[in-house]
C-alpha positions in Angstrom: 12.8 2.5 30.3 9.5 1.3 33.0 7.7 0.3 29.8 7.2 -3.0 29.4 4.7 -4.4 26.4 2.8 -7.0 24.6 2.7 -7.7 21.1 -1.1 -9.9 20.9 -1.1 -11.9 17.7 -3.4 -11.0 15.1 -3.3 -13.6 11.8 -6.6 -15.2 13.0 -8.0 -11.8 12.2 -6.4 -12.3 8.5 -9.2 -14.5 6.9 -12.4 -12.6 7.6 -10.3 -9.3 7.2 -10.1 -9.9 3.4 -13.9 -11.7 3.3 -14.7 -8.2 3.7 -12.6 -6.1 2.6 -9.7 -7.5 -0.2 -6.4 -8.2 -0.7 -6.2 -4.5 1.3 -5.1 -7.0 4.6 -2.0 -8.7 4.5 0.0 -11.6 6.7 2.6 -10.0 8.3 5.2 -10.6 11.5 6.7 -8.5 13.5 10.5 -10.2 14.6 10.9 -10.8 18.2 13.9 -8.1 17.7 11.7 -4.8 16.6 11.3 -4.6 20.3 12.8 -5.5 23.8 11.8 -7.8 25.5 9.7 -9.7 22.7 11.0 -13.5 22.9 9.6 -14.6 19.7 7.6 -13.7 16.4 3.9 -12.5 16.3 2.3 -12.4 13.2 -0.2 -9.9 12.8 -2.7 -8.2 10.6 -1.1 -6.0 8.0 -2.6 -3.0 6.3 -1.4 -1.2 3.2 -1.0 2.4 2.7 -2.8 3.5 0.5 -2.4 7.0 -1.6 -5.9 8.4 -2.4 -6.8 10.8 -5.0 -10.0 13.0 -6.5 -11.6 11.9 -9.7 -11.3 16.4 -10.8 -7.7 15.7 -10.1 -5.7 16.4 -13.2 -4.2 12.5 -14.8 -0.2 15.4 -15.2 -0.6 15.8 -11.4 -1.6 12.7 -10.0 0.8 11.5 -12.7 4.3 13.2 -11.9 3.1 13.0 -8.6 3.5 9.5 -8.7 7.0 9.6 -10.8 8.1 11.4 -7.3 7.3 8.8 -4.9 9.6 6.7 -6.4 11.9 9.5 -8.2 12.8 10.5 -5.4 12.3 7.7 -2.8 15.7 8.0 -0.7 14.5 11.1 0.0 11.2 10.3 1.3 13.7 6.8 3.4 15.3 9.7 4.9 12.4 11.1 7.1 10.8 7.3 7.4 12.3 4.8 6.8 9.9 2.6 6.0 9.5 4.4 2.5 12.7 1.9 1.6 9.8 -0.8 1.1 7.9 1.3 -1.3 8.3 -1.2 -4.6 6.3 -0.8 -8.1 5.3 -4.5 -8.0 3.0 -4.0 -4.9 2.2 -0.4 -5.7 0.3 -1.8 -8.4 -1.4 -4.6 -5.9 -4.0 -4.2 -2.7 -5.9 -0.9 -3.7 -9.1 -1.3 -2.1 -10.2 1.8 -4.8 -9.4 2.6 -8.5 -6.3 4.4 -9.6 -6.6 6.7 -11.1 -5.4 7.1 -15.0 -2.3 8.9 -14.0 -0.9 6.8 -11.8 -2.1 3.7 -14.5 0.1 6.2 -16.9 3.3 5.9 -14.9 2.4 2.3 -13.5 2.6 1.0 -17.3 4.8 3.2 -18.2 7.7 1.7 -16.0 6.4 -2.1 -16.9 3.9 -2.7 -13.5 0.6 -2.3 -15.1 -0.8 -5.1 -16.7 -3.9 -4.5 -18.7 -6.2 -7.1 -17.0 -6.2 -4.4 -14.3 -7.1 -1.9 -17.1 -10.9 -3.9 -17.5 -10.6 -3.8 -13.9 -10.3 0.2 -12.6 -12.3 1.0 -15.2 -15.5 -1.4 -13.4 -14.6 -0.2 -9.7 -14.7 3.8 -11.2 -18.5 3.3 -11.8 -18.5 3.9 -7.8 -18.8 6.4 -5.2 -15.5 5.2 -4.5 -12.9 8.5 -5.4 -10.0 6.6 -7.2 -6.6 6.0 -5.7 -2.6 5.4 -6.6 -1.4 2.4 -4.3 2.0 2.5 -2.4 4.0 -0.5 -1.2 2.0 -2.1 0.8 4.3 -1.5 4.2 4.3 1.9 3.0 4.5 5.2 5.6 
């Protein structure tokens, strides 16, 4: 194909990124099979994808958007295969912003939300950062 790539390991940057930005960043390994001519796995920094919503979004709308992400996961994966990795447990972790009350309602109904997160979300909502709902760390 005439294109040569070299993957650079970046995992050594993880401690400082986590110190400055929290659990949004996580260790990830790109397998050797991911690209031609890559002989060994490469340790890199992964970053969570986060769906962000304005605080003014109605709770019901945020709830239904969050619900549809999980109910239509197969359809999403047909568009972008990485959507296969969407998981409730991962969706409630690592958000750099507070969760929208509508998303919390969905996660609570599915048993993924722990009440201890509620107090953290309320504290964070005092900041100027918009509410968000997090998707799994490895989502599109």
